[in-house]
C-alpha positions in Angstrom: 0.0 0.0 0.0 1.0 3.7 -0.2 1.8 4.0 3.5 4.3 1.1 3.3 5.8 2.4 0.0 6.3 5.9 1.5 8.1 4.3 4.5 10.6 2.6 2.2 13.7 4.7 1.9 17.1 4.1 0.3 20.4 5.9 0.7 21.8 5.8 -2.8 22.2 8.0 -5.9 19.6 6.9 -8.4 21.8 7.8 -11.3 25.1 6.1 -10.3 23.9 3.5 -7.8 26.5 4.8 -5.4 25.7 5.6 -1.8 24.1 9.0 -1.5 23.9 11.8 1.0 20.5 10.8 2.4 17.4 8.7 2.1 15.1 9.0 -1.0 11.5 8.0 -0.7 10.1 5.5 -3.1 6.5 6.1 -4.1 3.9 3.4 -4.9 4.0 4.4 -8.6 7.8 3.9 -8.7 7.4 0.5 -7.1 4.8 -0.6 -9.7 7.1 0.5 -12.5 10.0 -1.4 -11.0 8.0 -4.6 -10.8 6.5 -4.1 -14.3 10.0 -3.7 -15.8 11.3 -6.7 -14.0 8.5 -8.9 -15.2 8.9 -7.6 -18.8 12.6 -8.6 -18.6 11.8 -12.1 -17.4 9.2 -12.5 -20.2 11.6 -11.2 -22.9 14.4 -13.5 -21.6 12.1 -16.5 -21.9 11.1 -15.6 -25.4 14.7 -15.2 -26.5 16.0 -18.2 -24.6 13.2 -20.7 -23.9 13.7 -22.8 -20.9 11.9 -26.2 -21.2 11.7 -26.5 -17.5 9.9 -23.2 -17.1 6.5 -22.3 -18.5 5.5 -18.6 -18.7 1.9 -17.6 -19.4 2.4 -14.3 -21.2 -1.4 -13.6 -21.2 -1.8 -13.7 -17.4 1.9 -12.9 -16.7 2.2 -16.0 -14.5 5.3 -18.1 -14.0 4.8 -21.7 -12.9 6.6 -25.0 -13.1 5.7 -27.2 -16.0 4.5 -30.8 -15.3 6.9 -33.5 -16.2 4.6 -36.3 -17.6 5.6 -39.9 -17.5 3.8 -43.2 -17.6 3.5 -46.2 -15.2 2.1 -49.6 -16.0 2.0 -52.6 -13.7 -0.1 -55.1 -11.7 -0.2 -57.5 -8.8 -1.4 -60.8 -7.6 -2.2 -62.2 -4.2 -3.1 -65.6 -2.8 -2.9 -67.7 0.4 -1.1 -70.8 1.3 -2.9 -72.1 4.4 -2.0 -69.6 7.2 0.4 -67.7 5.0 -0.8 -64.7 2.8 1.4 -63.8 -0.1 1.4 -60.9 -2.6 3.5 -59.8 -5.5 3.5 -56.5 -7.5 5.5 -55.0 -10.3 5.6 -51.9 -12.3 7.4 -50.2 -15.3 7.9 -46.5 -15.1 8.5 -45.0 -18.5 10.2 -41.7 -19.1 10.8 -40.8 -15.4 12.4 -37.3 -15.3 15.6 -37.3 -13.2 18.7 -35.0 -13.1 22.2 -36.0 -13.9 25.4 -34.9 -12.2 25.5 -31.9 -14.6 22.0 -30.9 -13.3 20.5 -31.6 -16.7 17.1 -33.2 -17.1 17.1 -36.8 -18.3 14.4 -39.4 -18.8 14.9 -43.0 -17.8 12.9 -46.2 -17.4 12.6 -47.9 -14.1 11.4 -51.4 -13.2 10.3 -52.0 -9.6 8.8 -55.1 -8.0 8.0 -56.4 -4.5 7.0 -59.6 -2.9 5.6 -59.9 0.6 4.0 -62.4 3.0 2.3 -62.3 6.3 2.1 -65.1 8.9 0.9 -65.3 12.5 3.4 -67.0 14.7 1.3 -69.4 16.9 3.6 -69.7 19.9 3.8 -66.0 20.6 0.7 -64.9 18.8 2.5 -62.2 16.8 1.9 -61.2 13.2 5.0 -61.3 11.0 5.0 -59.1 7.9 7.9 -59.3 5.5 8.5 -57.6 2.2 11.3 -57.7 -0.4 11.5 -54.7 -2.6 13.8 -54.2 -5.6 14.3 -51.2 -7.9 16.2 -51.7 -11.2 17.3 -48.7 -13.3 17.2 -49.6 -17.0 20.3 -47.5 -17.8 24.0 -48.1 -18.4 25.4 -45.2 -16.4 23.4 -45.0 -13.1 26.4 -43.4 -11.4 25.7 -40.2 -13.5 22.2 -39.7 -12.0 21.1 -37.8 -9.0 18.4 -40.0 -7.5 16.2 -40.0 -4.5 18.0 -40.8 -1.3 21.3 -40.5 -3.2 21.4 -44.2 -4.1 23.2 -44.4 -7.4 23.4 -48.1 -8.0 21.6 -49.8 -10.8 19.9 -52.2 -8.5 18.5 -51.4 -5.0 17.2 -54.3 -2.9 15.5 -53.8 0.4 14.1 -56.2 3.0 11.4 -54.8 5.4 9.9 -56.7 8.4 7.4 -55.9 11.0 6.6 -58.2 14.0 3.6 -57.0 15.9 1.4 -58.5 18.7 -1.3 -57.3 21.1 -1.6 -58.6 24.7 -3.4 -57.8 28.0 -6.7 -57.5 26.2 -5.2 -55.4 23.4 -3.9 -52.8 25.8 -0.2 -53.7 25.3 1.3 -53.6 21.8 4.7 -55.0 21.0 6.1 -53.7 17.7 9.5 -54.5 16.1 10.3 -52.9 12.8 13.4 -53.4 10.7 14.8 -52.3 7.3 17.9 -53.7 5.6 19.4 -52.4 2.4 21.2 -55.4 0.8 23.3 -53.4 -1.7 24.5 -50.8 0.8 24.3 -52.9 4.0 22.3 -50.2 5.8 20.4 -51.4 8.8 17.5 -49.8 10.8 15.9 -51.5 13.8 13.2 -50.1 16.0 11.6 -52.2 18.8 8.8 -50.4 20.8 6.2 -51.0 23.4 2.9 -49.1 23.6 0.4 -49.3 26.6 -3.1 -47.9 26.5 -3.9 -46.7 30.0 -7.3 -45.5 28.9 -9.0 -45.0 25.5 -7.5 -41.6 25.4 -4.0 -42.0 26.9 -1.2 -44.1 25.3 2.4 -44.4 26.5 5.0 -45.5 24.0 8.7 -46.3 24.6 11.3 -47.8 22.3 14.6 -47.7 20.5 15.9 -46.4 17.2 19.0 -48.1 16.1 20.7 -47.3 12.8 23.9 -48.4 11.2 25.1 -47.3 7.7 27.9 -49.8 7.1 29.1 -48.0 3.9 28.7 -44.3 4.8 28.8 -41.7 2.0 31.7 -39.3 1.4 31.9 -36.0 3.3 33.1 -34.2 0.1 30.2 -31.9 -1.0 31.5 -31.9 -4.5 31.5 -35.7 -4.8 28.2 -36.6 -6.5 29.0 -40.3 -6.6 28.4 -40.7 -2.8 25.2 -42.7 -3.1 26.3 -45.3 -0.6 23.6 -44.9 2.0 19.9 -44.5 1.9 20.2 -42.4 5.1 22.4 -39.9 3.3 24.9 -38.2 5.7 23.5 -40.0 8.8 25.8 -43.0 9.4 24.7 -44.1 12.9 22.0 -43.5 15.5 21.3 -44.9 19.0 18.2 -43.3 20.3 15.8 -44.0 23.2 12.4 -42.4 23.0 9.4 -42.1 25.3 6.2 -40.2 24.6 2.7 -40.0 25.7 -0.3 -39.5 23.4 -3.6 -38.0 24.5 -6.5 -38.1 22.1 -9.8 -36.3 22.5 
């Protein structure tokens, strides 16, 4: 507004850009002209040097990111073998946009698949869930790509497990979670106990244990440091305790 514009003052010479003798008030009209000129320069630059990653609507003078369209096709099956439930899924991702180490856009194809099963252990009455996940990059130079979680290998294989049981009339929950990255030998383990004092109050305590056996490089210019799914975090020993109140 005009009050804010009149409060803005700069101590510089408008002709040379050098420091001046005192403040000079900027009016609202001058601010509008500055923003209009700046927008015009941006539009003209886009016209002269089009950027495929940036879309400028010259009618509404809006700048917004362009959507990177890609395609996914896949499917899954599931069945039971007595007390064991099993499921498998797979998918092809075609034309997935990623950046390379030169920060240039590149499109690649990715195949991912997973197999899982669940089984209730009868002696301890706990449900075991286990899943194997694998991602395969259909490229010859995966080390030149900047991928999610900095994993640059062509194949990424992961095993996830969850052992869970309810006791004391479902008031006590035992939950053990684990994640193991086969290719990088990263391990995450989190056992925890939760107790429901009432329907509204739950107390949870547990551990977070992490070990990245092949930690990444500390060199910020080394883009081929994709050795750990946990990025720069290489180890963690944490005890946690929290209370939840719902209403």
